[in-house]
ZATI-890175 format. One record per atom (N, C-alpha, C): x, y, z; residue in one letter; chain; atom name. Coordinates in Angstrom, 3 decimals. Atoms other than C-alpha are relative to their C-alpha. Layout:
% residues N
+----------+----------+----------+------+--------+------+
|       px |       py |       pz | lofi | drendo | zake |
+----------+----------+----------+------+--------+------+
|        X |        Y |        Z |    a |      A |   CA |
...
+----------+----------+----------+------+--------+------+
END
This chain:
% residues 86
+----------+----------+----------+------+--------+------+
|       px |       py |       pz | lofi | drendo | zake |
+----------+----------+----------+------+--------+------+
|    0.842 |   -1.180 |    0.003 |    x |      A |    N |
|   -0.003 |    0.003 |   -0.003 |    x |      A |   CA |
|    0.885 |    1.242 |    0.010 |    x |      A |    C |
|   -0.702 |   -1.271 |    0.104 |    x |      A |    N |
|    1.155 |    3.473 |   -0.888 |    x |      A |   CA |
|   -0.914 |    1.101 |    0.516 |    x |      A |    C |
|    0.766 |   -1.165 |   -0.443 |    x |      A |    N |
|    0.006 |    6.646 |    0.865 |    x |      A |   CA |
|    0.223 |    1.116 |   -1.003 |    x |      A |    C |
|   -0.052 |   -1.081 |    0.971 |    x |      A |    N |
|   -0.821 |    9.407 |   -1.591 |    x |      A |   CA |
|   -0.732 |    1.203 |    0.569 |    x |      A |    C |
|    0.662 |   -1.240 |   -0.397 |    x |      A |    N |
|   -1.618 |   13.022 |   -0.741 |    x |      A |   CA |
|   -0.571 |    0.641 |   -1.256 |    x |      A |    C |
|    0.662 |   -0.597 |    1.164 |    x |      A |    N |
|   -4.162 |   14.422 |   -3.170 |    x |      A |   CA |
|    0.254 |    1.503 |   -0.055 |    x |      A |    C |
|   -0.247 |   -1.425 |    0.217 |    x |      A |    N |
|   -3.965 |   17.955 |   -4.559 |    x |      A |   CA |
|   -0.631 |    0.864 |    1.096 |    x |      A |    C |
|    0.671 |   -0.761 |   -1.054 |    x |      A |    N |
|   -6.445 |   19.220 |   -1.914 |    x |      A |   CA |
|    0.537 |   -0.255 |    1.388 |    x |      A |    C |
|   -0.592 |    0.286 |   -1.297 |    x |      A |    N |
|   -4.412 |   17.711 |    0.923 |    x |      A |   CA |
|   -0.490 |   -1.279 |    0.658 |    x |      A |    C |
|    0.521 |    1.246 |   -0.571 |    x |      A |    N |
|   -6.463 |   14.571 |    1.634 |    x |      A |   CA |
|    0.981 |   -1.130 |   -0.257 |    x |      A |    C |
|   -0.875 |    1.166 |    0.150 |    x |      A |    N |
|   -4.529 |   11.353 |    2.202 |    x |      A |   CA |
|   -0.848 |   -1.237 |   -0.290 |    x |      A |    C |
|    0.670 |    1.241 |    0.364 |    x |      A |    N |
|   -5.577 |    8.075 |    0.615 |    x |      A |   CA |
|    1.057 |   -1.088 |   -0.113 |    x |      A |    C |
|   -0.898 |    1.141 |    0.135 |    x |      A |    N |
|   -4.103 |    4.598 |    0.390 |    x |      A |   CA |
|   -0.384 |   -0.759 |   -1.247 |    x |      A |    C |
|    0.260 |    0.732 |    1.238 |    x |      A |    N |
|   -3.746 |    2.647 |   -2.832 |    x |      A |   CA |
|    1.153 |   -0.942 |   -0.297 |    x |      A |    C |
|   -1.005 |    0.915 |    0.506 |    x |      A |    N |
|   -1.908 |   -0.351 |   -4.226 |    x |      A |   CA |
|    0.054 |    0.234 |   -1.501 |    x |      A |    C |
|   -0.080 |   -0.415 |    1.397 |    x |      A |    N |
|   -0.758 |    0.997 |   -7.601 |    x |      A |   CA |
|    0.137 |   -1.176 |   -0.976 |    x |      A |    C |
|   -0.129 |    1.178 |    0.863 |    x |      A |    N |
|   -0.113 |   -2.519 |   -8.945 |    x |      A |   CA |
|   -1.329 |   -0.728 |   -0.173 |    x |      A |    C |
|    1.228 |    0.819 |    0.016 |    x |      A |    N |
|   -3.488 |   -4.076 |   -8.107 |    x |      A |   CA |
|   -1.247 |    0.821 |   -0.267 |    x |      A |    C |
|    1.237 |   -0.758 |    0.000 |    x |      A |    N |
|   -6.088 |   -1.312 |   -7.790 |    x |      A |   CA |
|   -0.189 |    0.905 |   -1.217 |    x |      A |    C |
|    0.097 |   -0.814 |    1.211 |    x |      A |    N |
|   -5.895 |   -0.029 |  -11.361 |    x |      A |   CA |
|   -1.210 |   -0.437 |   -0.813 |    x |      A |    C |
|    1.143 |    0.288 |    0.848 |    x |      A |    N |
|   -8.877 |    0.219 |  -13.691 |    x |      A |   CA |
|   -0.205 |    1.117 |   -1.020 |    x |      A |    C |
|    0.339 |   -1.053 |    0.964 |    x |      A |    N |
|  -10.575 |    2.383 |  -16.306 |    x |      A |   CA |
|   -1.365 |    0.567 |    0.363 |    x |      A |    C |
|    1.285 |   -0.667 |   -0.216 |    x |      A |    N |
|  -13.369 |    4.909 |  -15.903 |    x |      A |   CA |
|   -0.990 |   -0.539 |   -1.027 |    x |      A |    C |
|    1.011 |    0.530 |    0.912 |    x |      A |    N |
|  -16.569 |    3.479 |  -17.406 |    x |      A |   CA |
|   -0.484 |    1.052 |   -0.981 |    x |      A |    C |
|    0.531 |   -1.065 |    0.857 |    x |      A |    N |
|  -17.501 |    6.863 |  -18.868 |    x |      A |   CA |
|    1.051 |    0.536 |   -0.962 |    x |      A |    C |
|   -1.004 |   -0.668 |    0.866 |    x |      A |    N |
|  -14.271 |    8.474 |  -20.187 |    x |      A |   CA |
|    1.170 |   -0.892 |   -0.379 |    x |      A |    C |
|   -1.037 |    0.996 |    0.303 |    x |      A |    N |
|  -11.974 |    5.380 |  -20.276 |    x |      A |   CA |
|    1.400 |    0.391 |    0.445 |    x |      A |    C |
|   -1.316 |   -0.370 |   -0.526 |    x |      A |    N |
|   -9.118 |    7.163 |  -18.445 |    x |      A |   CA |
|    0.429 |   -1.020 |    1.049 |    x |      A |    C |
|   -0.523 |    0.883 |   -1.025 |    x |      A |    N |
|   -6.862 |    5.031 |  -16.250 |    x |      A |   CA |
|   -0.234 |    0.622 |    1.361 |    x |      A |    C |
|    0.235 |   -0.458 |   -1.372 |    x |      A |    N |
|   -7.933 |    5.332 |  -12.603 |    x |      A |   CA |
|    0.566 |   -1.025 |    0.967 |    x |      A |    C |
|   -0.446 |    0.876 |   -1.077 |    x |      A |    N |
|   -6.750 |    3.855 |   -9.315 |    x |      A |   CA |
|   -1.017 |    0.084 |    1.103 |    x |      A |    C |
|    0.987 |    0.031 |   -1.061 |    x |      A |    N |
|   -9.163 |    2.758 |   -6.610 |    x |      A |   CA |
|    0.715 |    0.126 |    1.335 |    x |      A |    C |
|   -0.656 |   -0.262 |   -1.278 |    x |      A |    N |
|   -7.911 |    4.317 |   -3.390 |    x |      A |   CA |
|   -0.995 |   -0.218 |    1.134 |    x |      A |    C |
|    0.814 |    0.092 |   -1.195 |    x |      A |    N |
|   -9.202 |    3.958 |    0.157 |    x |      A |   CA |
|    0.219 |    1.266 |    0.811 |    x |      A |    C |
|   -0.096 |   -1.239 |   -0.776 |    x |      A |    N |
|   -9.983 |    7.131 |    2.108 |    x |      A |   CA |
|    0.175 |   -0.301 |    1.475 |    x |      A |    C |
|   -0.155 |    0.160 |   -1.448 |    x |      A |    N |
|   -9.462 |    7.719 |    5.817 |    x |      A |   CA |
|   -1.272 |   -0.529 |    0.649 |    x |      A |    C |
|    1.269 |    0.522 |   -0.526 |    x |      A |    N |
|  -13.166 |    6.829 |    6.323 |    x |      A |   CA |
|   -0.327 |   -1.370 |   -0.600 |    x |      A |    C |
|    0.100 |    1.357 |    0.546 |    x |      A |    N |
|  -12.596 |    3.463 |    4.594 |    x |      A |   CA |
|   -0.961 |   -0.102 |   -1.192 |    x |      A |    C |
|    0.819 |    0.045 |    1.203 |    x |      A |    N |
|  -14.522 |    4.384 |    1.437 |    x |      A |   CA |
|    0.907 |   -0.043 |   -1.224 |    x |      A |    C |
|   -0.763 |    0.082 |    1.259 |    x |      A |    N |
|  -13.345 |    3.621 |   -2.096 |    x |      A |   CA |
|   -0.228 |    1.286 |   -0.798 |    x |      A |    C |
|    0.086 |   -1.211 |    0.796 |    x |      A |    N |
|  -12.578 |    6.625 |   -4.306 |    x |      A |   CA |
|    0.938 |   -0.134 |   -1.187 |    x |      A |    C |
|   -0.864 |    0.063 |    1.165 |    x |      A |    N |
|  -11.270 |    6.715 |   -7.880 |    x |      A |   CA |
|    0.904 |    1.245 |   -0.039 |    x |      A |    C |
|   -0.943 |   -1.102 |    0.117 |    x |      A |    N |
|   -8.137 |    8.848 |   -8.263 |    x |      A |   CA |
|    0.772 |   -0.155 |   -1.316 |    x |      A |    C |
|   -0.812 |    0.021 |    1.198 |    x |      A |    N |
|   -5.976 |    9.774 |  -11.229 |    x |      A |   CA |
|    0.970 |    1.176 |    0.065 |    x |      A |    C |
|   -0.917 |   -1.115 |    0.067 |    x |      A |    N |
|   -3.207 |   12.132 |  -12.192 |    x |      A |   CA |
|   -0.516 |    1.009 |   -1.008 |    x |      A |    C |
|    0.403 |   -1.036 |    0.951 |    x |      A |    N |
|   -4.025 |   15.471 |  -13.790 |    x |      A |   CA |
|    1.126 |    0.274 |   -0.987 |    x |      A |    C |
|   -0.992 |   -0.270 |    1.041 |    x |      A |    N |
|   -2.095 |   16.989 |  -16.684 |    x |      A |   CA |
|    1.340 |    0.470 |    0.541 |    x |      A |    C |
|   -1.255 |   -0.444 |   -0.628 |    x |      A |    N |
|    0.520 |   18.390 |  -14.260 |    x |      A |   CA |
|    0.658 |   -1.105 |    0.829 |    x |      A |    C |
|   -0.553 |    1.112 |   -0.756 |    x |      A |    N |
|    1.085 |   15.016 |  -12.584 |    x |      A |   CA |
|   -0.443 |   -0.045 |    1.448 |    x |      A |    C |
|    0.533 |    0.005 |   -1.360 |    x |      A |    N |
|   -0.797 |   15.864 |   -9.367 |    x |      A |   CA |
|   -1.076 |   -1.072 |    0.126 |    x |      A |    C |
|    1.048 |    0.973 |   -0.251 |    x |      A |    N |
|   -2.995 |   13.171 |   -7.845 |    x |      A |   CA |
|   -1.248 |    0.742 |    0.404 |    x |      A |    C |
|    1.290 |   -0.627 |   -0.300 |    x |      A |    N |
|   -6.675 |   14.204 |   -7.763 |    x |      A |   CA |
|   -1.096 |   -1.052 |   -0.015 |    x |      A |    C |
|    1.175 |    0.868 |    0.108 |    x |      A |    N |
|  -10.069 |   12.614 |   -7.264 |    x |      A |   CA |
|   -0.442 |    0.013 |   -1.449 |    x |      A |    C |
|    0.436 |    0.043 |    1.403 |    x |      A |    N |
|  -11.262 |   11.413 |  -10.649 |    x |      A |   CA |
|   -1.336 |    0.703 |   -0.182 |    x |      A |    C |
|    1.261 |   -0.737 |    0.085 |    x |      A |    N |
|  -14.652 |   12.980 |   -9.865 |    x |      A |   CA |
|    0.248 |    1.463 |   -0.362 |    x |      A |    C |
|   -0.301 |   -1.405 |    0.239 |    x |      A |    N |
|  -12.927 |   16.381 |  -10.117 |    x |      A |   CA |
|    0.377 |    0.284 |   -1.447 |    x |      A |    C |
|   -0.433 |   -0.292 |    1.376 |    x |      A |    N |
|  -11.574 |   15.983 |  -13.654 |    x |      A |   CA |
|   -0.593 |   -0.902 |   -1.079 |    x |      A |    C |
|    0.648 |    0.845 |    1.023 |    x |      A |    N |
|  -13.764 |   13.383 |  -15.403 |    x |      A |   CA |
|   -0.956 |    0.875 |   -0.804 |    x |      A |    C |
|    0.899 |   -0.812 |    0.818 |    x |      A |    N |
|  -15.490 |   15.086 |  -18.337 |    x |      A |   CA |
|   -1.443 |   -0.512 |    0.032 |    x |      A |    C |
|    1.351 |    0.567 |   -0.056 |    x |      A |    N |
|  -18.490 |   12.784 |  -17.791 |    x |      A |   CA |
|   -0.416 |   -0.316 |    1.438 |    x |      A |    C |
|    0.287 |    0.259 |   -1.415 |    x |      A |    N |
|  -18.738 |   13.017 |  -13.979 |    x |      A |   CA |
|   -1.492 |    0.009 |    0.311 |    x |      A |    C |
|    1.445 |   -0.041 |   -0.237 |    x |      A |    N |
|  -22.458 |   13.865 |  -14.177 |    x |      A |   CA |
|   -0.674 |   -1.341 |   -0.220 |    x |      A |    C |
|    0.512 |    1.334 |    0.277 |    x |      A |    N |
|  -23.028 |   10.344 |  -15.475 |    x |      A |   CA |
|   -0.139 |   -0.818 |    1.306 |    x |      A |    C |
|   -0.028 |    0.784 |   -1.235 |    x |      A |    N |
|  -22.263 |    9.008 |  -11.954 |    x |      A |   CA |
|   -0.719 |    0.670 |    1.161 |    x |      A |    C |
|    0.667 |   -0.694 |   -1.099 |    x |      A |    N |
|  -24.052 |   11.628 |   -9.842 |    x |      A |   CA |
|   -1.418 |   -0.517 |    0.181 |    x |      A |    C |
|    1.347 |    0.452 |   -0.303 |    x |      A |    N |
|  -27.203 |   10.478 |   -8.090 |    x |      A |   CA |
|   -0.930 |    1.205 |    0.004 |    x |      A |    C |
|    1.006 |   -1.053 |   -0.035 |    x |      A |    N |
|  -30.347 |   12.518 |   -8.534 |    x |      A |   CA |
|   -0.530 |    0.136 |    1.414 |    x |      A |    C |
|    0.477 |   -0.235 |   -1.358 |    x |      A |    N |
|  -31.556 |   14.123 |   -5.345 |    x |      A |   CA |
|   -1.446 |   -0.442 |    0.165 |    x |      A |    C |
|    1.405 |    0.381 |   -0.057 |    x |      A |    N |
|  -35.211 |   13.500 |   -6.163 |    x |      A |   CA |
|   -0.336 |   -0.857 |   -1.207 |    x |      A |    C |
|    0.469 |    0.793 |    1.125 |    x |      A |    N |
|  -36.955 |   10.978 |   -8.333 |    x |      A |   CA |
|   -1.520 |   -0.089 |    0.073 |    x |      A |    C |
|    1.457 |    0.072 |   -0.051 |    x |      A |    N |
|  -40.592 |   10.773 |   -9.303 |    x |      A |   CA |
|   -0.468 |   -1.346 |    0.533 |    x |      A |    C |
|    0.593 |    1.228 |   -0.529 |    x |      A |    N |
|  -42.608 |    8.233 |   -7.314 |    x |      A |   CA |
|   -1.500 |    0.196 |    0.082 |    x |      A |    C |
|    1.446 |   -0.135 |   -0.044 |    x |      A |    N |
|  -46.276 |    7.896 |   -7.997 |    x |      A |   CA |
|   -0.684 |   -1.322 |    0.305 |    x |      A |    C |
|    0.566 |    1.330 |   -0.226 |    x |      A |    N |
|  -46.848 |    4.135 |   -7.645 |    x |      A |   CA |
|   -1.340 |   -0.180 |   -0.723 |    x |      A |    C |
|    1.216 |    0.154 |    0.796 |    x |      A |    N |
|  -49.485 |    4.368 |  -10.373 |    x |      A |   CA |
|   -1.110 |    0.961 |    0.381 |    x |      A |    C |
|    1.025 |   -0.925 |   -0.441 |    x |      A |    N |
|  -51.403 |    7.127 |   -8.567 |    x |      A |   CA |
|    0.272 |    1.357 |   -0.631 |    x |      A |    C |
|   -0.153 |   -1.324 |    0.567 |    x |      A |    N |
|  -51.996 |   10.422 |  -10.363 |    x |      A |   CA |
|   -0.026 |    1.007 |    1.137 |    x |      A |    C |
|   -0.110 |   -0.936 |   -1.108 |    x |      A |    N |
|  -50.889 |   13.210 |   -8.040 |    x |      A |   CA |
|    0.495 |    1.338 |   -0.522 |    x |      A |    C |
|   -0.475 |   -1.333 |    0.357 |    x |      A |    N |
|  -50.242 |   16.918 |   -8.194 |    x |      A |   CA |
|    1.475 |    0.176 |    0.372 |    x |      A |    C |
|   -1.396 |   -0.087 |   -0.420 |    x |      A |    N |
|  -46.893 |   16.430 |   -6.414 |    x |      A |   CA |
|    0.844 |   -0.827 |   -0.959 |    x |      A |    C |
|   -0.803 |    0.695 |    1.006 |    x |      A |    N |
|  -44.477 |   15.580 |   -9.206 |    x |      A |   CA |
|    1.296 |   -0.546 |    0.544 |    x |      A |    C |
|   -1.260 |    0.441 |   -0.562 |    x |      A |    N |
|  -41.385 |   15.191 |   -7.062 |    x |      A |   CA |
|   -0.165 |   -0.266 |    1.475 |    x |      A |    C |
|    0.077 |    0.390 |   -1.399 |    x |      A |    N |
|  -41.350 |   13.339 |   -3.798 |    x |      A |   CA |
|    1.395 |   -0.380 |    0.418 |    x |      A |    C |
|   -1.363 |    0.320 |   -0.397 |    x |      A |    N |
|  -38.066 |   13.185 |   -1.856 |    x |      A |   CA |
|    0.212 |   -1.472 |    0.260 |    x |      A |    C |
|   -0.353 |    1.390 |   -0.328 |    x |      A |    N |
|  -36.311 |    9.836 |   -1.584 |    x |      A |   CA |
|    0.067 |   -0.160 |    1.506 |    x |      A |    C |
|   -0.107 |    0.285 |   -1.434 |    x |      A |    N |
|  -36.497 |    8.226 |    1.812 |    x |      A |   CA |
|    1.008 |   -1.070 |    0.214 |    x |      A |    C |
+----------+----------+----------+------+--------+------+
END
């Protein structure tokens, strides 16, 4: 495991030999790092060679963002078009 400090100062851990992959949207090489809160995060190098979260520089990042609200009517016609997720 290698400790990497990202451009913003956050520290993550990654095995550069094993945790390599490609972004499903833009096909750039990414590395799956582990954050201090034990969550997986894709990282990559920017054009200057700095390590950054791939969410910050992926041209298709919106593809992976979750929508805050989604329509739920369960077959019932209602005036409320957007009901918050629970």
